[in-house]
C-alpha positions as CSV (number, residue, x, y, z in Angstrom):
1,X,39.3,123.5,65.0
2,X,38.1,123.7,68.0
3,X,34.3,122.9,68.9
4,X,32.1,123.6,72.3
5,X,32.7,126.7,74.0
6,X,34.9,129.7,72.6
7,X,38.3,130.7,73.9
8,X,40.4,133.6,73.8
9,X,44.3,133.4,73.7
10,X,46.1,136.2,75.7
11,X,49.8,137.2,75.3
12,X,51.3,134.0,76.4
13,X,49.4,132.1,74.1
14,X,47.7,130.3,76.8
15,X,43.7,129.4,76.3
16,X,41.6,131.3,79.1
17,X,38.2,129.1,79.3
18,X,35.1,131.2,80.7
19,X,33.7,128.6,83.4
20,X,30.2,127.8,83.1
21,X,27.8,128.0,86.2
22,X,28.5,130.0,89.5
23,X,31.6,127.9,91.1
24,X,34.9,127.8,89.0
25,X,38.2,126.7,89.8
26,X,41.4,127.6,87.8
27,X,44.2,125.1,85.8
28,X,47.4,125.2,84.6
29,X,49.4,123.0,82.5
30,X,53.2,122.6,81.8
31,X,55.1,120.4,80.0
32,X,58.7,119.3,80.0
33,X,61.0,116.4,79.1
34,X,63.7,113.9,80.1
35,X,66.4,114.9,77.8
36,X,67.5,112.8,74.6
37,X,71.2,112.7,72.4
38,X,71.3,112.0,69.4
39,X,68.7,114.5,68.3
40,X,68.6,118.1,68.3
41,X,65.0,119.1,67.8
42,X,62.1,117.2,69.1
43,X,59.0,119.5,67.7
44,X,55.8,119.2,69.7
45,X,52.6,121.3,67.7
46,X,49.2,121.3,69.8
47,X,46.0,121.2,68.3
48,X,43.3,121.0,71.5
49,X,42.8,120.7,74.9
50,X,40.1,117.7,75.9
51,X,38.7,117.0,78.7
52,X,35.3,115.1,80.1
53,X,33.5,116.3,82.9
54,X,31.3,113.7,85.6
55,X,28.4,114.2,83.0
56,X,30.4,112.8,80.2
57,X,30.2,115.9,78.5
58,X,33.5,116.4,76.6
59,X,34.9,120.3,76.4
60,X,37.2,120.8,73.7
61,X,39.4,123.7,73.5
62,X,41.7,125.5,71.1
63,X,45.5,125.5,71.5
64,X,46.1,127.8,68.3
65,X,49.0,125.2,67.1
66,X,51.1,126.0,69.6
67,X,54.4,124.7,68.2
68,X,57.6,124.4,70.6
69,X,60.8,122.2,70.7
70,X,61.0,119.7,74.0
71,X,64.3,120.0,74.1
72,X,64.4,123.5,75.2
73,X,62.4,122.4,78.6
74,X,65.0,119.7,80.1
75,X,65.0,118.5,83.6
76,X,63.4,120.7,86.1
77,X,62.9,123.5,83.0
78,X,59.0,123.9,81.6
79,X,56.8,125.5,79.5
80,X,53.5,126.6,80.0
81,X,50.9,125.7,77.9
82,X,47.7,126.3,80.0
83,X,47.7,129.7,82.5
84,X,45.1,130.1,84.9
85,X,42.1,129.0,83.0
86,X,38.8,129.5,84.3
87,X,37.3,125.5,85.1
88,X,34.0,124.8,86.4
89,X,33.9,123.0,89.6
90,X,34.0,119.4,89.3
91,X,35.7,116.0,88.1
92,X,37.4,116.0,85.2
93,X,38.6,112.3,83.5
94,X,40.3,111.2,79.7
95,X,42.3,114.8,80.0
96,X,44.7,115.0,77.2
97,X,46.3,117.3,74.7
98,X,45.7,116.4,70.9
99,X,48.5,117.0,68.4
100,X,49.1,117.7,64.6
101,X,50.7,114.8,63.2
102,X,53.8,115.8,61.3
103,X,53.7,115.3,57.2
104,X,57.4,116.4,56.3
105,X,55.8,119.9,56.3
106,X,53.6,120.6,59.1
107,X,52.8,119.1,62.6
108,X,55.2,117.4,65.0
109,X,58.7,116.4,63.7
110,X,62.7,115.2,65.0
111,X,65.7,116.6,64.1
112,X,68.8,114.8,63.9
113,X,72.2,114.2,62.1
114,X,70.1,113.4,59.3
115,X,67.7,116.0,58.6
116,X,64.3,116.4,59.6
117,X,61.6,113.5,59.8
118,X,58.0,113.4,60.7
119,X,56.7,112.1,64.2
120,X,53.5,110.8,64.9
121,X,52.3,110.5,68.3
122,X,50.5,107.6,70.0
123,X,46.9,107.8,69.4
124,X,47.6,111.6,68.2
125,X,47.4,112.7,71.8
126,X,49.7,113.4,75.0
127,X,47.5,111.9,77.8
128,X,46.9,113.9,81.1
129,X,45.8,113.2,84.7
130,X,42.6,113.4,85.7
131,X,41.5,116.2,88.3
132,X,39.2,117.6,90.2
133,X,38.4,121.4,90.4
134,X,36.8,123.2,94.0
135,X,35.5,126.7,93.9
136,X,38.1,129.4,93.9
137,X,40.8,126.6,93.7
138,X,43.9,126.2,91.3
139,X,44.8,123.2,90.0
140,X,48.3,122.8,88.2
141,X,50.5,119.8,87.0
142,X,53.2,119.5,84.5
143,X,53.4,116.7,82.1
144,X,56.9,115.1,81.8
145,X,58.1,113.0,78.5
146,X,60.5,110.7,78.7
147,X,62.2,110.5,75.2
148,X,64.4,107.6,76.2
149,X,61.8,105.3,76.5
150,X,59.2,106.7,73.9
151,X,60.8,108.4,71.0
152,X,61.2,105.5,68.6
153,X,62.4,105.4,65.3
154,X,63.3,103.1,62.4
155,X,65.6,102.4,60.0
156,X,64.2,104.8,57.7
157,X,64.0,107.5,60.3
158,X,60.6,107.4,60.8
159,X,59.9,108.5,64.5
160,X,56.7,108.0,66.9
161,X,56.5,109.1,70.5
162,X,54.8,106.5,72.3
163,X,53.2,107.8,76.1
164,X,55.8,105.0,77.5
165,X,58.1,107.1,80.2
166,X,55.7,109.9,80.2
167,X,53.6,111.0,83.2
168,X,51.5,114.0,84.4
169,X,52.2,114.9,88.2
170,X,50.4,117.7,90.4
171,X,53.1,120.4,90.9
172,X,52.3,120.4,94.8
173,X,53.5,116.9,95.5
174,X,56.8,116.2,93.1
175,X,60.3,117.4,93.1
176,X,63.3,117.3,90.9
177,X,66.4,114.9,91.0
178,X,69.8,116.5,90.2
179,X,72.6,114.2,90.5
180,X,76.5,114.1,91.3
181,X,78.3,111.5,89.3
182,X,81.7,109.8,90.7
183,X,84.4,110.1,87.8
184,X,85.6,106.9,88.7
185,X,82.8,105.5,87.8
186,X,82.8,106.7,84.4
187,X,86.6,105.6,84.4
188,X,85.8,102.1,85.2
189,X,83.0,101.5,83.2
190,X,84.5,102.9,80.0
191,X,87.8,100.5,80.7
192,X,85.7,97.5,81.5
193,X,83.6,98.1,78.7
194,X,86.6,98.9,76.3
195,X,86.0,96.6,73.4
196,X,82.7,97.8,73.1
197,X,83.5,101.2,72.6
198,X,81.2,102.4,69.7
199,X,81.9,103.7,66.5
200,X,81.3,107.1,67.1
201,X,84.5,107.3,69.9
202,X,82.5,108.0,72.4
203,X,80.4,106.2,75.5
204,X,76.9,106.4,76.1
205,X,76.3,107.8,79.9
206,X,72.9,106.8,81.3
207,X,71.2,107.2,84.5
208,X,68.3,104.6,85.1
209,X,65.4,105.7,87.7
210,X,63.7,102.8,89.4
211,X,60.9,102.2,92.0
212,X,61.8,101.3,95.4
213,X,61.0,97.6,94.9
214,X,64.2,97.2,93.3
215,X,67.3,96.0,96.0
216,X,70.5,95.5,94.0
217,X,71.8,95.8,90.8
218,X,70.7,92.5,89.5
219,X,67.2,93.5,89.5
220,X,67.2,96.6,87.2
221,X,66.2,96.0,83.8
222,X,67.0,98.0,80.8
223,X,64.6,100.2,78.8
224,X,62.3,97.1,77.1
225,X,58.5,96.8,76.0
226,X,58.4,93.8,78.4
227,X,60.5,93.2,81.0
228,X,61.5,89.4,81.6
229,X,61.2,88.0,84.8
230,X,63.5,89.1,87.4
231,X,63.8,92.3,86.5
232,X,62.2,95.5,87.2
233,X,62.2,98.5,84.0
234,X,63.0,102.0,84.7
235,X,60.5,105.0,85.2
236,X,62.8,107.3,83.6
237,X,66.2,107.6,82.1
238,X,68.4,110.5,81.6
239,X,71.9,111.2,80.1
240,X,74.7,112.3,82.0
241,X,76.1,115.8,81.0
242,X,79.4,117.4,81.8
243,X,79.4,120.8,82.8
244,X,82.1,123.1,81.5
245,X,85.2,121.9,83.8
246,X,84.2,118.2,82.7
247,X,82.1,117.2,85.9
248,X,79.5,114.8,85.3
249,X,75.9,115.1,86.2
250,X,72.1,114.3,85.5
251,X,68.9,115.7,86.0
252,X,65.3,114.1,86.2
253,X,62.4,116.6,86.8
254,X,58.8,116.4,87.7
255,X,59.3,113.2,90.3
256,X,56.1,112.3,92.4
257,X,57.6,112.1,95.9
258,X,58.9,109.3,97.2
259,X,61.3,106.8,97.3
260,X,63.4,105.6,94.3
261,X,66.6,103.9,93.3
262,X,69.2,105.0,90.4
263,X,71.3,102.5,88.6
264,X,74.5,103.7,86.0
265,X,75.5,102.4,82.5
266,X,77.9,103.7,80.2
267,X,76.6,101.1,77.4
268,X,73.6,103.0,76.6
269,X,73.8,103.1,73.2
270,X,73.2,99.0,73.6
271,X,70.2,99.4,75.2
272,X,67.2,99.0,72.7
273,X,63.5,99.9,74.0
274,X,62.4,97.3,71.5
275,X,64.7,94.7,73.2
276,X,65.9,92.6,76.4
277,X,69.8,93.8,75.9
278,X,70.5,92.1,79.0
279,X,69.9,88.7,78.3
280,X,70.3,88.6,74.5
281,X,72.1,91.4,74.3
282,X,75.5,93.3,75.1
283,X,73.9,96.2,77.4
284,X,75.0,95.7,80.9
285,X,74.3,97.9,84.0
286,X,77.4,99.2,85.6
287,X,76.9,100.8,89.0
288,X,74.0,100.7,91.5
289,X,73.9,104.2,93.1
290,X,71.3,103.5,96.2
291,X,68.1,104.5,97.2
292,X,67.0,108.5,97.0
293,X,64.5,110.1,98.4
294,X,62.4,112.6,96.2
295,X,60.6,115.3,98.5
296,X,58.0,117.9,97.0
297,X,58.7,120.3,99.8
298,X,56.0,122.8,100.7
299,X,54.8,123.9,97.6
300,X,56.2,121.8,95.3
301,X,59.4,121.6,93.1
302,X,61.7,120.6,95.7
303,X,65.6,119.6,94.4
304,X,66.9,116.9,95.9
305,X,70.7,116.4,95.1
306,X,72.1,112.9,95.0
307,X,75.7,111.6,95.2
308,X,76.6,108.4,93.1
309,X,79.4,107.0,94.5
310,X,81.6,109.5,95.8
311,X,79.7,112.3,93.6
312,X,81.4,115.0,91.9
313,X,82.6,117.7,94.7
314,X,79.3,119.3,94.4
315,X,79.5,120.4,91.0
316,X,76.0,120.7,89.4
317,X,76.8,122.1,85.9
318,X,77.5,125.7,84.7
């Protein structure tokens, strides 16, 4: 149960928080995710929004056990969790949303090919960015949850969602990435790695996003908790998908504006986030797509289209 100031829930199930004092701004929060293969549902159930003001007073507000499937909000899609809260002016830190831990019957869970499994979330919270609110200002940001980097499971199908690979960003200074993948890269990677074709009969094609400090394919690291010297860990990872005509593409949403570099591999099934699969496994990066600049545009949310290799002829899904 929430404590502190009372709140109400509007028709969109978002809390409306009365501001104290004479000056106030408003706050909106969305959640999106980086898609993941192999699971059909990643269910999050939220409990409270918690934020601490500059006097270290903690404010807790109920989110009314809001439940949703992260996989419904991939790429540039998002779900509005908080909509236009009235917040006293000032600086806020240690901002997070608490979740209801999965116990098999309630709370967070993952649905995969083996059934439904409880999911624990690291520290029981989804951390959000610190922010400041000025009088009559609207602050809006989105939390992007990277499932490939953050969702772990063991042999008993116990799932944990870690904070690794997730971030929040001011919606006015972020953009989205849409990648057109060269079909020749797909064919060449599968041919070069034919002996490692998974038992499922299908390769796992992934796009990897790196900071612009990466200058070559050799520096592109895998999804590893502790990246070895000489490699750089990816910021985000997304699966390649095919549209109805078979064209390959990928999406990455809510990226802070700036310069990045993109890599590609068809051996995503061999990339274990807990192991150095480049130096001690069979995983390898296949191609370097080069640099891409993400621009926010005037109000944020601009989509940048990137051609990997020769692209796919301008096909963007559908």
